[in-house]
C-alpha positions as CSV (number, residue, x, y, z in Angstrom):
1,M,17.1,-114.1,4.4
2,T,19.1,-116.4,6.6
3,A,17.6,-119.1,8.7
4,L,19.0,-117.3,11.8
5,I,17.0,-114.1,11.0
6,R,13.7,-115.8,10.4
7,P,12.8,-116.6,14.0
8,F,13.4,-113.0,15.0
9,L,11.3,-111.7,12.2
10,A,8.5,-114.1,12.9
11,L,8.5,-113.1,16.6
12,L,8.6,-109.4,15.9
13,A,5.9,-109.7,13.3
14,A,3.6,-111.4,15.9
15,L,4.3,-108.7,18.5
16,L,4.1,-105.6,16.3
17,P,0.5,-104.2,16.4
18,L,-1.2,-103.8,13.1
19,A,-1.8,-100.2,12.0
20,V,-5.3,-98.9,11.9
21,L,-4.6,-97.2,8.6
22,A,-1.9,-98.4,6.2
23,D,0.7,-95.9,5.3
24,E,3.8,-95.6,3.1
25,V,7.3,-95.2,4.5
26,R,9.6,-93.6,1.9
27,V,13.2,-94.6,2.6
28,A,16.2,-92.9,1.0
29,A,19.1,-95.2,1.7
30,A,22.7,-95.6,0.7
31,G,23.5,-98.6,-1.3
32,A,25.4,-100.1,1.6
33,A,22.1,-100.7,3.4
34,K,20.2,-102.2,0.5
35,Q,20.6,-105.9,1.4
36,A,19.4,-105.4,5.0
37,I,16.5,-103.2,4.1
38,E,15.3,-105.6,1.4
39,T,15.5,-108.4,4.0
40,L,13.5,-106.5,6.6
41,A,10.9,-104.7,4.5
42,P,8.6,-107.7,3.6
43,A,8.3,-108.8,7.3
44,F,7.6,-105.2,8.4
45,E,5.0,-104.8,5.7
46,R,3.2,-108.0,6.8
47,A,3.3,-107.1,10.5
48,S,2.4,-103.4,10.2
49,G,0.2,-103.1,7.1
50,H,2.5,-100.3,6.0
51,R,4.4,-100.3,2.7
52,V,8.2,-99.6,2.5
53,L,9.2,-97.7,-0.7
54,A,13.0,-97.7,-0.7
55,S,15.3,-96.0,-3.1
56,Y,19.1,-96.6,-3.2
57,D,21.9,-94.3,-4.3
58,T,25.1,-92.9,-3.0
59,V,25.2,-91.2,0.3
60,G,25.8,-87.8,-1.3
61,A,22.9,-88.2,-3.7
62,Q,20.5,-89.3,-1.0
63,R,21.6,-86.5,1.3
64,D,21.0,-84.0,-1.4
65,R,17.5,-85.4,-2.0
66,V,16.6,-84.9,1.6
67,A,18.2,-81.4,1.6
68,R,16.1,-80.4,-1.4
69,G,12.9,-81.4,0.4
70,E,12.0,-84.3,-1.8
71,P,9.4,-86.6,-0.4
72,V,11.4,-88.8,2.0
73,D,10.3,-90.2,5.4
74,V,13.4,-92.0,6.6
75,A,17.1,-91.5,5.6
76,V,19.5,-94.4,6.0
77,L,22.8,-92.7,5.6
78,S,26.3,-92.2,7.1
79,D,26.5,-90.5,10.4
80,A,28.3,-87.6,8.7
81,A,25.6,-87.1,6.1
82,L,22.9,-87.2,8.8
83,A,24.7,-84.7,10.9
84,Q,24.8,-82.3,7.9
85,L,21.0,-82.8,7.4
86,R,20.3,-82.2,11.1
87,E,22.4,-79.1,11.1
88,A,20.3,-77.9,8.2
89,G,17.1,-78.6,10.0
90,K,16.0,-81.3,7.6
91,L,15.4,-84.1,10.1
92,A,12.7,-84.7,12.6
93,A,13.4,-84.5,16.3
94,L,13.3,-88.3,16.8
95,A,16.6,-89.9,17.8
96,P,18.3,-91.8,15.0
97,Q,18.7,-95.6,15.2
98,A,22.4,-96.6,14.8
99,I,22.7,-99.6,12.5
100,G,26.4,-100.3,12.5
101,R,29.7,-99.6,10.7
102,V,31.0,-100.7,7.3
103,Q,34.5,-100.8,6.0
104,V,36.0,-99.7,2.7
105,G,37.4,-103.0,1.4
106,I,38.4,-105.0,-1.7
107,A,36.4,-107.5,-3.7
108,V,38.0,-110.1,-6.0
109,P,36.3,-112.6,-8.4
110,R,35.2,-115.8,-6.6
111,S,37.9,-117.9,-8.2
112,A,40.8,-115.4,-7.7
113,P,43.4,-115.6,-4.9
114,L,43.0,-113.1,-2.1
115,P,45.6,-110.3,-2.2
116,D,47.7,-109.6,0.9
117,L,46.2,-106.5,2.6
118,S,48.2,-106.9,5.9
119,S,50.0,-103.5,5.6
120,A,50.1,-100.3,3.6
121,Q,53.0,-101.6,1.6
122,A,51.1,-104.8,0.9
123,L,48.1,-102.8,-0.3
124,R,50.3,-100.8,-2.6
125,E,51.8,-103.9,-4.1
126,A,48.4,-105.6,-4.5
127,L,47.1,-102.5,-6.4
128,L,50.2,-102.4,-8.6
129,A,49.9,-106.1,-9.4
130,A,46.2,-105.8,-10.5
131,P,45.6,-105.5,-14.2
132,S,42.3,-103.7,-13.7
133,I,40.6,-101.9,-10.7
134,A,37.1,-100.5,-10.4
135,Y,35.7,-98.1,-7.8
136,A,32.6,-96.0,-7.4
137,D,32.3,-92.4,-8.7
138,P,33.4,-89.8,-6.1
139,A,31.6,-87.2,-8.1
140,R,28.3,-88.9,-7.3
141,G,29.1,-88.8,-3.6
142,A,30.1,-92.5,-3.2
143,T,31.7,-92.9,0.2
144,A,34.0,-95.8,-0.7
145,G,35.0,-94.2,-4.1
146,T,35.7,-90.8,-2.5
147,H,37.9,-92.5,0.1
148,F,39.7,-94.7,-2.4
149,A,40.5,-91.6,-4.5
150,K,42.3,-90.2,-1.5
151,V,44.2,-93.5,-1.0
152,L,45.4,-93.4,-4.6
153,D,46.8,-90.0,-4.0
154,A,48.4,-90.9,-0.6
155,L,50.1,-94.0,-2.2
156,E,51.1,-92.0,-5.3
157,L,49.5,-94.5,-7.6
158,R,47.5,-92.5,-10.0
159,E,50.2,-92.3,-12.6
160,P,51.5,-95.9,-12.2
161,L,47.9,-97.2,-12.5
162,R,46.9,-94.9,-15.4
163,G,44.8,-97.0,-17.8
164,R,43.9,-99.6,-15.3
165,L,41.5,-97.6,-13.1
166,T,37.8,-97.5,-14.0
167,V,35.2,-95.4,-12.3
168,L,31.6,-96.9,-12.2
169,P,28.5,-95.1,-11.0
170,F,27.9,-97.0,-7.8
171,G,29.5,-99.5,-5.4
172,V,27.0,-102.2,-6.3
173,D,28.1,-101.7,-10.0
174,V,31.7,-102.2,-8.9
175,V,30.9,-105.5,-7.1
176,E,28.7,-106.8,-9.9
177,A,31.4,-106.0,-12.5
178,V,34.1,-107.8,-10.4
179,G,31.7,-110.8,-10.1
180,Q,31.4,-110.9,-13.8
181,G,35.2,-111.0,-14.2
182,R,35.5,-107.6,-15.8
183,Y,37.9,-106.3,-13.1
184,A,40.6,-108.0,-11.0
185,L,39.9,-105.8,-8.0
186,G,36.9,-103.7,-6.9
187,I,36.8,-101.2,-4.0
188,S,33.5,-100.8,-2.3
189,Q,31.8,-101.0,1.1
190,S,32.0,-104.3,2.9
191,S,28.3,-104.6,3.1
192,E,28.0,-104.4,-0.7
193,I,30.8,-107.0,-1.1
194,V,29.9,-109.8,1.3
195,Q,26.4,-110.5,-0.1
196,H,27.5,-111.0,-3.7
197,P,27.9,-114.7,-4.6
198,G,30.3,-114.0,-7.5
199,V,33.0,-112.3,-5.4
200,R,35.1,-112.8,-2.3
201,Y,35.8,-110.2,0.3
202,A,39.6,-109.8,0.5
203,G,39.2,-107.5,3.6
204,P,39.3,-103.9,4.6
205,L,42.0,-101.5,3.5
206,P,44.8,-101.6,6.1
207,P,45.9,-98.8,8.4
208,P,46.4,-95.9,7.9
209,H,44.3,-96.2,4.7
210,G,41.2,-97.9,6.2
211,Q,37.9,-96.2,6.7
212,G,35.0,-97.3,8.8
213,T,31.8,-95.5,8.3
214,G,28.9,-95.4,10.8
215,Y,25.4,-95.6,9.5
216,A,22.1,-94.8,11.1
217,A,18.4,-94.5,10.2
218,A,16.9,-91.1,10.9
219,A,13.4,-89.8,10.6
220,V,12.7,-87.0,8.1
221,A,9.0,-87.1,8.9
222,D,7.5,-88.0,12.3
223,T,4.6,-90.4,11.7
224,P,3.4,-93.5,13.4
225,A,4.6,-95.6,10.4
226,V,8.0,-94.0,10.6
227,R,8.2,-94.7,14.3
228,Q,7.3,-98.4,13.8
229,W,9.9,-98.7,11.0
230,L,12.6,-97.3,13.2
231,A,11.6,-99.6,16.0
232,F,11.7,-102.5,13.6
233,I,15.3,-101.6,12.6
234,A,16.3,-101.4,16.2
235,S,14.9,-104.8,17.1
236,P,17.0,-108.0,17.4
237,A,15.8,-108.8,13.9
238,G,17.0,-105.5,12.5
239,I,20.3,-105.7,14.2
240,E,20.9,-109.2,12.9
241,A,19.9,-108.3,9.4
242,F,22.4,-105.5,9.2
243,R,25.1,-107.7,10.8
244,A,24.5,-110.4,8.3
245,S,24.8,-107.9,5.5
246,G,28.3,-106.8,6.5
247,F,27.7,-104.1,9.2
248,G,29.8,-104.3,12.4
249,R,29.1,-102.7,15.7
């Protein structure tokens, strides 16, 4: 937790009324939101008496959990996934809380030079120059991995990069592997890249291959604890936590 966030959390904790009965808030979140949720949950628990039980997976996997009716109180997912769940009648009537946008970008090892990502041609050359590239599994519903697979096709790079591409289960696995020096480039969400001390964020994919994804927190169940958690996310502390973890507005 950054020093900038602490005053907001302390103030909000003092103002948020304690719940008469403690409850659990089961959160199904995309990996892109993990850092912010892990930052906010302890302060929320101290202030409210409730307990946050968060799980993290790809957007597609978490969307499917909610769609199947698994026990989830709040879903923190992409706007598109939440729209699908709302259309299917799987969300409560409460308005979702927007938390910001993340970009599909590139991670490099901390000691490596940053590639030129100033244009589509520069991106193509950077990918061709990389001895190894990792991205998250599209089959698991990984947003960044699904998008990068389309970029590979658009740039006609699947054959030139054959043998140099590795698919890992999740975006966080990609960033961790790049930080360990196992891959020269990793493609993931900006929020998963900026928090890792072993990598540098080279930047988002350039137009027309960039992708910004809006995320929000939506109630699956309407309970007092869920309402308090959503209010906490929408507070200045929540906004700052997501901003500090790589979400833009």
